Residue, then its C-alpha position, 0 to 999 in steps of 0.5 A: m500500500d502506497a503511503l503517499d496516496v493514503s496520506r493525501w486521502q487523509f489530508g484531503i478528507t480532514t481538510v474538507y471536513h474542517f473547511i465546511l465549518v471555516p467559511l461559516t465562522i468567518g462570515l457569521a461572526p461579523m453578521v452577528a456583530i451587525m445584528q447586535t449593532v442594530w440592537v444597540v443603536t435602535g433598541n429594537e428587541a427583535w435584533l437582540r433575539a436574533t443576535k442571541f439566536f445566531g450567536k448560539l449557532f456561531l458558538i457551536n460552529f466555532a467550537l467544532g471548527v477548532a476541534t477539527g482544525i487541531v489535527q491539520e497542523f499535526q499532520f504536517g509533521m506526521n505525514w509530511s515531515e520532509y515538507s515540514r523540514f523544507v518549508g518550516d522556516v517560511f511556512g511557520g511564520p504565518l501559522a505562528l501569527e495565526g495562532l498567537v495573534a489572530f486565534f488568541l484575539e478571537s478566543t479571548f474576546l469570544g469568552l468576554w462576549i459569552f460571559g459579558w451578557d449582563r456584566l459589561p456595558k452594552k457598547v463594551h460588550l458590542l466591541t467584544i463581538w466585533m473583535v471576534a469578527i476581526g480575529v476570525n478574518a485575521s486568521a483567514w488572512f494568515i492561513v491564506a498567506a501560508n497557502s498562497w506561498m505554497q502556490h506562488p513562493v516569494g519572500a524567501q532565499w535558498n540555503e544551499e547548505k540546508q537545501r531549503p528555502e529560508l524566510k527573507s521578508l515576512w512582508d513579501v510573504m504576507t502581501n504575496s500577489t496570490t494572497l491579495a487575490a485569494f483573500p477577497h475571494t475567500i472572504a466573499g465566499a465566507f460571507l455568501t456561506a454565512s448569509t445563505f445560512v442566516a437567510g435560509i433559517g430566517c425564511w424557514w422560520m418566517v414561513r413556519n410562523m405564518r403558516r402556523a398563524k394561519k392554521l390557528r386562525v382557521a381552527v379558531p375563527t376570529g371573534s370566537g373568544v378562544g382564538s388567542t388562548p394559550a391552550v388552543a395555541d399549545d394544541l396546534a403548535p406546541s413548539m411555540h409555547g403558547k404564542t397566539a396567531d398575532q404573536l406568531e405573525h408579529d415575529a414573522r414581520t418584525l424578527y424573521r423578515p428583517v433578518a432574512r432581508l439583511a442576509l439576502w442583501i449580503m448574499i447579493i453583495s457577496g455574490i457580486a464580490l465573489a464573481i469579481s474577485g474570482d475573475q481577478q484570481a483566475k487571471l493571476m492563475f493563468k500567469q502563475q499556474p497555467m497548467k492548473m487553468a489548462s486542466a480546468e478546461s481539459l485544454c490539450s494543445t495551445e489554441t487561440g480564442v479558447g472557449f469555455s465548455v459547460l460539460a464534457i464527455g470522454t476519458q478526461n485524464n486523456c484530454e485528447a479523448v475529451t469532447h466538449l459540449i455546450e461550449i461558450p466560444n472564446l470565453l476562456s481566453f477572455l477570462a485569461d486576460n480580457n482578450f477574446n482572441s488570446t492564445l492559451q498554452g495546452v496541457e501537453e506543451l506545458q508538460a514538455e516545458h516542465v520536463a525541460n525545467f524540472g526533469p522527467g516526470n508527470y506534471k499533469p494534475n488529475l484532469f477529471v477532478t480539476y475540470w469538474a471541481f472548477r464547474a462545481m464551484m461555480g454551479w453550486a454558488v448559483g444556488s445561493g443566488a437563486l435563493a436571494l433573487l426568489a426571496l427578495w421578489l417574494m418579500r417585495r413591498g412588505r410581503i411575507p410569503d407563507s408557501k411551504k415549498f418556499g420554506t423548504f427551498a430556503i432550507w435546501m439552498i443552505p448547503t450550496p455555498f458550503l459545496a461551492n467552497s469545498s469544490g473551490w478548495i479541491f480545485t485549488e489544491m488538486g490543480r497544482q498537483p504534483w506540486m506541494v510547493a509550486p515553482n514560481p515562474e519568475s524565479l526560473g533562471a533568476g539565480g541564487g538558488l531561487e529556481n530550487i524552491h519547489l517540492t512535489v508531494q512525492e518528495g514531501v511525504s513521510r517514509h511511513s508504512g502505508y498500513l500505518v497511515l491507513t489506520s490513522l485515516i480510518i480513525f480520523t475519518l470516523l472521528y470527524g464523522a462523529l464530530g460532523l454528526i454532532w455539529f449537524t445535530l446541534i445546529r438542527k436542534y437549536t435552529r428548530e427551537g428558534p430564538a428565545a424571548p429576552v430574559a429580564g436583566a440578561a439582555g446585556g449591559g452592566p451596572d452603569d447600563d440599563g442592559g436593554p429592554d426588560d421583558p418579563s414574558t416567558p421565553e420560548d426556549g429560554p433558560k430555567s431560573d437556576e441557570p447563570k444569566h450570562l450563559s443562559f442564551a447559549y442553552 
């Protein structure tokens, strides 16, 4: 059994698991901060409820994200020891900054946010969640910078004695052109993920409340004298804890609709930003990693005015046997450099160049995976756009949809940006194979040993027994599967419980602040009296 293949599978599986959670954390933190800001500025109780509701879901996602991320760094030493030796002097810098600066920032202020309800002044408490949002996005910058160095190494010098690159300029590493292109695309994808998550849940609850209110009014006609009694409401909608039809509709109008509209507009903005940043990143990749982009189209030979195929059939790891279907003429050339008639190199010509520069070997990535991951990335993102446009149309001019099909559609669209993000990551990583550290085209012939800064996966893997790595692969897959089940179960449980009404004295603020509006009403799913107030919203 080949340790290389099993090690690649293990890293791929664990990273895809982890990357399901990461974009949601990055995007949801600032969205919760925005909700809390609206509450602090307006005093509108609905936004406080939304803050606590989605804050609870954020905490679940953050905790599982940390748990699944710990293994990632250890894998570098366990399965990729030669890679760690080769890049450690450069790669360690961004990772250290991510752990010591960004993660410390976000985890510290997250603790203050959790425990600060009813203890800190409202504005100070609001600052803590904004610091969390800054921290998670700073983490993204450092990780993207580290990954971008693997895609396009800069800021390093070659140590001939140690046969490895060493850090020359941390600034150059952190401001790598690949980082500057990839970071906006990553953040836009994260905001699209989080806003789709919030919009899907908000639309589902809005529809659910309107339908239950309608059922309640049909069952107990207006004027009967019993239509608003808690007993009847409990019979028809026990999960609503005695809410009347008017209360259900009020929540739909004042809580779920505004939250959903906020998320939907963020979806529109982030979707546009995603397309623009993706276009810029693609143009850069055509220059830095032309093999990846040629593989994305299964482009065998150099052509002028290259089209973009929506579908292809054939044996795609043999690009000569591929037939492109539904092709958009000249589009790929335009994506490369805004010229419909530009000439693009094909896989075979690039393979010959690589052999001439780096010696014998197969430098082609898996064409099948690269081709379809590129299309899956774009295709799944369309799901979010469909939800945004449909929902905004249905909610125009103050309308509140009550179609069960729309509520179901909103929930089913939530996974689409997660799938798009995962597909994009798979395309990015599989498209640069067989390189772990791809060569920088600008370094070839530059002298000083810079042309030596590259590493293949074959060179970077640890010399383990394949069966030993297979054992850890099975263990990690089962463990991550269990964590994934826990994540889904908790998210589903607390989503279905819905927002709790504020508990008197627990709305935030400290001794010098009123802490927000007092509401003695019984919460839908609020804490019991013996629970600590500062943690009550998290249960």
